[in-house]
C-alpha positions as CSV (number, residue, x, y, z in Angstrom):
1,M,78.1,56.3,40.4
2,A,79.5,52.8,40.2
3,T,79.2,50.5,43.2
4,D,81.6,47.8,44.2
5,P,80.5,44.3,43.3
6,Q,78.9,42.3,46.1
7,I,81.4,39.8,47.6
8,E,80.1,36.3,48.1
9,H,81.8,33.0,49.1
10,A,81.4,30.0,46.8
11,E,82.9,26.5,46.6
12,I,84.1,25.6,43.1
13,P,86.1,23.0,41.2
14,V,89.6,23.7,39.9
15,Q,88.3,24.1,36.3
16,D,86.1,27.0,37.4
17,L,88.9,29.1,38.9
18,K,89.4,32.4,37.2
19,V,92.3,34.8,37.3
20,G,91.7,37.5,40.0
21,M,89.8,35.3,42.4
22,T,91.0,34.8,46.0
23,I,91.2,31.3,47.4
24,T,90.1,31.3,51.1
25,A,90.2,27.5,51.6
26,Y,91.3,24.3,49.9
27,T,88.4,21.8,50.2
28,G,89.0,19.0,47.7
29,F,92.1,16.8,47.3
30,G,93.4,14.0,45.1
31,S,94.7,10.6,46.4
32,K,98.1,11.9,47.4
33,Y,96.4,13.8,50.3
34,T,94.0,11.1,51.4
35,P,96.2,9.8,53.0
36,L,99.2,12.1,52.9
37,D,102.4,10.5,51.7
38,E,105.6,11.7,53.4
39,E,106.8,13.9,50.6
40,T,103.4,15.6,50.1
41,C,103.1,16.1,53.9
42,D,106.4,18.0,54.0
43,W,105.4,20.0,50.9
44,V,102.0,21.0,52.5
45,K,103.6,22.0,55.8
46,H,106.2,24.2,54.0
47,N,103.8,25.9,51.6
48,F,100.8,26.4,53.9
49,R,102.7,27.7,56.9
50,G,100.3,29.3,59.5
51,A,97.2,27.7,57.9
52,T,94.8,25.3,59.7
53,A,94.2,21.7,58.5
54,K,91.0,19.7,59.1
55,G,90.8,15.9,58.5
56,T,91.1,12.5,60.1
57,R,94.0,10.6,61.7
58,S,93.6,6.9,62.3
59,G,89.8,7.4,62.0
60,T,89.7,10.3,64.5
61,A,88.7,13.8,63.4
62,F,91.2,16.6,64.0
63,Q,91.6,20.3,63.3
64,E,94.9,21.9,64.1
65,S,97.9,23.7,62.6
66,V,99.3,22.5,59.3
67,A,102.6,22.3,61.1
68,N,101.3,19.3,63.0
69,L,100.3,17.2,60.0
70,L,101.7,13.6,59.8
71,P,102.1,11.2,57.0
72,G,99.0,9.0,56.8
73,D,96.6,11.9,57.7
74,N,93.6,12.4,55.5
75,I,93.1,16.1,54.7
76,Q,89.6,17.4,54.2
77,K,90.2,21.1,54.3
78,I,93.0,23.7,54.6
79,S,91.8,27.1,55.8
80,A,92.8,30.2,57.6
81,I,95.4,30.8,54.9
82,S,97.5,34.0,55.6
83,P,96.8,36.7,53.0
84,T,100.5,37.2,52.7
85,H,100.8,33.8,51.0
86,K,99.6,35.3,47.7
87,N,101.3,32.5,45.8
88,I,98.6,30.0,47.0
89,C,95.6,32.2,47.4
90,Q,95.7,34.8,44.5
91,V,94.6,33.0,41.4
92,T,96.8,33.4,38.3
93,D,97.2,31.3,35.2
94,G,100.4,29.9,36.7
95,L,98.6,29.0,40.0
96,I,95.8,27.2,38.2
97,E,98.2,25.1,36.2
98,E,100.2,24.2,39.4
99,L,97.0,23.4,41.3
100,Q,95.9,21.0,38.6
101,K,99.3,19.4,38.5
102,R,99.3,18.8,42.2
103,Y,95.7,17.4,42.2
104,F,94.0,20.1,44.3
105,L,90.4,19.7,43.2
106,R,88.1,22.1,44.9
107,F,88.3,25.5,46.6
108,Q,86.4,28.0,48.6
109,V,86.8,31.4,47.0
110,Q,85.8,35.0,47.3
111,T,83.8,35.8,44.3
112,T,81.3,38.4,43.0
113,I,77.8,38.0,41.7
114,D,79.2,38.3,38.2
115,D,81.5,35.3,38.8
116,Q,78.6,33.2,39.9
117,A,77.1,33.5,36.4
118,T,79.9,31.2,35.2
119,G,77.9,28.0,35.7
120,V,74.9,29.4,33.8
121,E,77.1,30.7,31.0
122,K,78.9,27.4,30.7
123,A,75.7,25.4,30.7
124,S,74.1,27.7,28.1
125,R,77.2,27.4,25.8
126,M,77.1,23.6,26.1
127,L,73.4,23.6,25.0
128,E,74.2,25.8,22.0
129,T,77.0,23.5,21.0
130,I,74.6,20.5,21.2
131,K,72.3,22.2,18.8
132,E,75.2,23.0,16.4
133,S,76.4,19.4,16.7
134,I,73.2,17.4,16.0
135,N,73.6,17.5,12.2
136,L,77.3,16.8,12.5
137,C,76.6,13.6,14.4
138,Q,73.9,12.5,11.9
139,N,76.3,13.1,9.0
140,A,79.1,11.3,10.8
141,T,76.8,8.4,11.3
142,V,76.0,8.3,7.6
143,A,79.7,8.4,6.8
144,V,80.3,5.4,9.0
145,E,77.5,3.6,7.3
146,S,79.0,4.4,3.9
147,L,82.4,3.2,5.1
148,L,81.1,-0.1,6.3
149,D,79.0,-0.6,3.2
150,G,81.9,0.3,0.9
151,A,84.2,-2.1,2.8
152,R,81.9,-5.1,2.2
153,D,83.5,-5.9,-1.2
154,S,86.6,-3.7,-1.4
155,A,89.3,-1.9,0.6
156,P,87.8,0.7,3.0
157,N,88.0,4.4,2.2
158,F,88.5,6.3,5.5
159,E,88.6,9.9,4.1
160,D,85.0,10.9,4.9
161,V,85.1,9.5,8.4
162,K,88.5,11.2,9.1
163,D,86.9,14.5,8.0
164,Y,84.1,14.1,10.6
165,V,86.5,13.0,13.3
166,S,88.3,16.3,12.7
167,Q,85.1,18.3,13.1
168,L,84.0,16.4,16.2
169,S,87.2,16.3,18.2
170,S,87.1,19.7,19.9
171,D,86.7,19.6,23.7
172,E,83.4,21.5,23.7
173,T,81.9,19.4,20.9
174,I,83.0,16.2,22.7
175,Q,81.3,17.2,25.9
176,A,78.1,18.3,24.1
177,V,77.8,15.2,22.0
178,S,78.5,12.9,25.0
179,A,75.7,14.6,26.9
180,I,73.0,13.6,24.4
181,I,74.1,10.0,23.7
182,S,71.4,8.6,26.0
183,L,68.7,11.0,24.8
184,K,68.7,10.4,21.0
185,E,67.5,7.8,18.6
186,N,70.1,5.2,17.9
187,D,70.4,2.9,14.8
188,Y,72.8,0.7,16.7
189,V,75.8,-0.2,14.5
190,Y,76.6,3.2,12.8
191,A,75.6,5.7,15.5
192,H,77.3,3.3,18.0
193,C,80.6,3.8,16.3
194,V,80.3,7.6,16.5
195,D,79.1,7.6,20.1
196,V,81.9,5.2,21.2
197,G,84.4,7.5,19.4
198,V,83.2,10.5,21.3
199,I,83.1,8.9,24.7
200,F,86.5,7.3,24.2
201,Q,88.2,10.6,23.5
202,Q,86.3,12.2,26.4
203,V,87.6,9.8,29.0
204,Y,91.0,8.7,27.5
205,F,93.1,11.8,27.8
206,P,92.0,12.7,31.4
207,I,92.7,9.0,32.5
208,V,96.1,9.0,30.7
209,K,97.0,12.2,32.4
210,K,95.9,10.9,35.8
211,Q,97.8,7.6,35.4
212,D,100.8,9.5,34.1
213,R,100.8,7.4,30.9
214,E,102.1,8.3,27.5
215,S,99.4,8.4,24.9
216,A,99.6,5.7,22.2
217,F,98.1,8.2,19.7
218,K,99.8,11.0,17.7
219,D,96.9,13.4,18.5
220,T,93.3,13.5,19.7
221,Q,91.9,12.9,16.3
222,E,93.7,9.6,15.9
223,A,92.3,8.5,19.3
224,M,88.8,9.2,18.2
225,L,89.4,7.6,14.8
226,A,90.6,4.4,16.5
227,A,87.4,4.2,18.5
228,F,85.3,5.0,15.4
229,L,86.8,2.1,13.6
230,H,86.6,-0.5,16.4
231,D,83.6,-2.3,14.7
232,I,84.7,-2.0,11.1
233,G,84.8,-5.8,10.9
234,K,81.0,-5.7,10.9
235,A,81.4,-4.6,7.3
236,R,82.0,-8.2,6.5
237,I,79.0,-9.5,8.4
238,P,75.7,-9.9,6.4
239,K,73.8,-6.6,6.7
240,E,70.5,-8.4,7.4
241,I,72.1,-9.7,10.6
242,L,73.4,-6.3,11.6
243,T,70.0,-4.6,11.1
244,S,67.8,-7.4,12.4
245,R,65.2,-6.5,15.0
246,K,65.7,-9.9,16.6
247,R,67.6,-10.8,19.7
248,F,70.0,-13.6,18.7
249,G,70.7,-16.6,21.0
250,S,74.2,-16.7,22.4
251,D,74.9,-19.9,20.6
252,G,73.0,-19.2,17.4
253,L,74.5,-19.0,13.9
254,E,73.9,-15.3,13.7
255,M,75.9,-14.7,16.9
256,Q,78.7,-16.9,15.6
257,E,78.9,-14.6,12.6
258,I,78.9,-11.5,14.7
259,R,81.7,-12.9,16.9
260,K,83.9,-12.9,13.8
261,H,83.9,-9.1,13.5
262,P,86.9,-8.3,15.7
263,S,89.2,-10.6,13.7
264,L,87.8,-9.4,10.4
265,G,88.2,-5.8,11.5
266,A,91.8,-6.3,12.5
267,D,92.5,-7.8,9.1
268,L,90.9,-4.9,7.3
269,L,92.8,-2.3,9.3
270,S,96.2,-4.1,9.1
271,K,95.9,-4.3,5.3
272,A,95.0,-0.6,5.2
273,G,98.2,0.2,7.1
274,M,96.6,1.5,10.3
275,P,98.8,1.9,13.4
276,E,99.0,-1.2,15.6
277,V,97.0,0.5,18.5
278,I,94.0,0.9,16.1
279,V,94.3,-2.7,15.0
280,N,94.6,-4.0,18.5
281,M,91.5,-2.0,19.6
282,A,89.4,-3.5,16.8
283,H,90.8,-7.0,17.4
284,Y,90.4,-7.3,21.2
285,H,87.8,-4.9,22.4
286,H,85.5,-7.8,23.5
287,V,88.1,-9.4,25.7
288,K,86.9,-9.4,29.3
289,L,89.0,-9.5,32.5
290,D,87.5,-13.0,33.1
291,E,88.3,-14.5,29.7
292,T,86.3,-17.6,30.5
293,M,83.1,-15.7,30.0
294,T,81.1,-16.5,26.9
295,S,81.0,-12.8,26.1
296,S,84.8,-12.7,25.9
297,Y,86.3,-13.3,22.5
298,P,88.5,-14.1,20.6
299,E,89.3,-17.1,22.8
300,G,92.7,-17.6,24.3
301,I,93.4,-13.9,24.8
302,T,93.5,-12.2,28.2
303,Q,93.4,-8.5,29.1
304,Q,97.0,-8.8,30.2
305,D,97.8,-9.5,26.5
306,I,96.1,-6.4,25.1
307,L,96.8,-2.7,25.2
308,F,95.6,-0.2,27.9
309,E,93.7,1.6,25.1
310,T,91.9,-1.6,24.2
311,R,90.9,-2.3,27.8
312,L,89.4,1.2,28.1
313,L,87.6,0.8,24.8
314,S,86.0,-2.4,26.0
315,L,84.5,-0.4,29.0
316,V,83.4,2.5,26.8
317,D,81.8,0.0,24.3
318,T,79.8,-1.7,27.0
319,Y,78.7,1.7,28.5
320,Q,77.4,3.0,25.2
321,A,75.7,-0.3,24.3
322,L,73.6,-0.1,27.5
323,V,72.7,3.6,27.4
324,S,71.6,3.4,23.8
325,G,68.5,1.7,22.7
326,R,68.4,-1.3,20.4
327,N,65.7,-2.6,18.2
328,Y,65.2,-5.5,20.6
329,K,65.6,-3.8,24.0
330,K,65.0,-0.7,26.0
331,S,67.9,1.5,26.9
332,W,69.1,1.9,30.5
333,T,69.5,5.3,32.2
334,P,73.1,6.4,32.4
335,P,73.2,6.2,36.2
336,A,71.7,2.7,36.1
337,V,74.5,1.7,33.7
338,M,77.1,3.2,36.0
339,R,75.7,1.2,38.9
340,Y,75.8,-2.0,36.8
341,L,79.3,-1.4,35.6
342,D,80.4,-0.8,39.2
343,A,78.9,-4.2,40.2
344,I,80.9,-6.1,37.5
345,A,84.1,-4.1,37.8
346,G,86.9,-6.5,38.9
347,V,85.2,-9.3,37.0
348,E,84.7,-8.0,33.5
349,F,86.8,-4.9,33.7
350,D,90.0,-3.7,35.5
351,L,88.9,-2.2,38.8
352,D,91.4,0.7,38.8
353,L,90.5,1.6,35.2
354,W,86.8,1.6,36.1
355,T,87.4,3.9,39.0
356,D,89.1,6.4,36.7
357,F,86.3,6.1,34.1
358,Q,83.7,6.7,36.8
359,E,85.5,9.9,38.0
360,V,85.4,11.3,34.4
361,M,81.8,10.3,33.7
362,G,80.4,10.8,37.2
363,Y,77.7,8.8,39.0
364,Y,75.2,10.9,37.1
365,P,76.6,11.5,33.6
366,I,75.6,14.8,31.9
367,G,72.2,14.5,30.4
368,S,70.9,12.2,33.1
369,L,67.4,13.0,34.3
370,V,67.1,12.8,38.1
371,Q,64.4,13.3,40.7
372,L,65.3,15.6,43.7
373,N,64.1,15.1,47.2
374,D,61.4,17.8,46.7
375,A,59.9,15.7,43.9
376,S,61.1,18.1,41.1
377,L,62.9,16.7,38.1
378,A,66.2,18.0,36.7
379,F,68.7,17.3,34.0
380,V,72.4,16.9,35.1
381,I,74.5,19.6,33.6
382,N,78.0,18.8,34.9
383,V,80.2,16.2,36.5
384,P,81.4,17.5,39.9
385,Q,85.1,17.2,40.7
386,V,84.8,16.2,44.4
387,D,81.5,14.7,45.5
388,L,80.1,12.8,42.5
389,L,76.7,12.6,44.2
390,K,76.3,16.4,43.9
391,P,76.4,17.7,40.3
392,Q,74.9,20.9,39.0
393,V,71.3,20.3,37.7
394,A,68.8,22.3,35.7
395,V,65.2,21.9,37.1
396,V,62.8,21.0,34.3
397,V,59.7,19.9,36.1
398,D,58.8,21.5,39.5
399,A,57.6,19.8,42.6
400,N,54.0,20.1,41.5
401,G,54.6,18.3,38.2
402,Q,54.6,21.5,36.0
403,Q,57.0,21.7,33.2
404,L,59.0,24.9,33.4
405,E,59.8,27.4,30.7
406,E,62.9,28.7,32.6
407,N,65.2,26.2,34.2
408,R,67.0,27.2,37.4
409,L,70.6,26.0,37.7
410,I,71.3,24.4,41.1
411,D,74.7,23.4,42.4
412,L,73.9,20.5,44.8
413,A,77.4,20.9,46.3
414,D,76.8,24.5,47.5
415,G,75.1,23.6,50.7
416,S,71.7,23.1,49.2
417,E,69.2,21.0,51.1
418,L,68.2,19.5,47.8
419,M,69.7,16.2,46.8
420,I,69.2,13.5,44.2
421,Q,66.6,11.0,45.3
422,K,66.7,8.7,42.3
423,D,67.3,8.7,38.6
424,R,64.5,8.7,36.1
425,D,64.1,7.5,32.5
426,S,63.9,10.6,30.3
427,F,62.0,8.6,27.6
428,D,59.4,7.5,30.1
429,V,58.9,11.1,31.2
430,F,59.2,13.0,28.0
431,K,58.6,10.2,25.4
432,D,60.2,11.1,22.0
433,N,60.8,14.7,23.1
434,A,63.6,13.9,25.6
435,L,66.4,15.2,23.4
436,E,64.4,18.3,22.4
437,K,63.6,19.0,26.1
438,F,67.2,18.9,27.1
439,M,68.5,20.9,24.1
440,N,65.9,23.7,24.7
441,L,66.6,24.2,28.4
442,K,66.7,27.9,29.2
443,I,69.2,28.1,32.0
444,V,68.7,30.9,34.6
């Protein structure tokens, strides 16, 4: 005889809502609710009649009827929702779409044990996609190398690169490839172009949606192609400079040659008839917010003069350069890069743009290795939607230092006493097996 599934309560982000679930509380909110503007305040009072709101008002905590909300209040939770308000508590496809549109981010739901397998299933699918994408990334890197080599003495042929862009541009592949960028070997110029393309597409469309901008690209593939081609001007830089194992001085002849690549790239792409946004991204992706910096070039250009897409590319380009190793330097951990970029935001990069980038990537980007407060080590598996300090993690080394064959998935946002203590360098811990260790996680 069949038994009813066991009912549990869980807190989940909006993207994990499933048709048939019942929302019992709203627990994560976008900027319109923290603080409430007048229009949103009226909307909440009308649609959540009879519910209870918890939050802060002028720095003082409150918990009272939604009917008493005021503009300027910061909402932290809406609960005690009447079951008769099925339009806001019974999950349907239409409700999910409306919740995303209105920037409701996290919810407490009634769920079953079967529903809780979602996190494990999603993590396992991502790992399978990574395995399927490894060769694709390697082949795309070879295609970029062939493109740059072919463009040294003649017009560039973009067809092979466009083919790999088409194969890489699905959402699942983008997330999977982005997760391993800091874990794999990097040959700098060619893999750099592929990695930047992947990260750019990953962050661009969520940020455009959040900022209510119109995309400058005709589709997702053109966005990735634009980022793939940002360094095409290096085709006209002597290859011995590009592949050198030396660190060049900032005023040396080699660096002077390298600084020519944005203008050379813009010229190549213009002659090839590429859209203006792609040309602009190649030409100005090294322009900093403080254009007086020696690392900002071409000279005489400010970020106010360049496209939004180019400003975002500049940020992505810097992030990728730091998380990926070079012949002459050790790579940084992704969380260390996020902390560094946070420190220079407002100087080198637009502060609002950085904040949006950080929300997509998280404080601990997927694939980061972290140490928990019980001394165990775990890989970050997702980017949380509300508290960026509390991602889902898969434990790979237990508190006694033993590497595990099965890797427990822990959601640090679900009231666990475990928390991230610090980030660790996966190459220091696993040496050359870091990528293999991550790909072969057995999530349970």
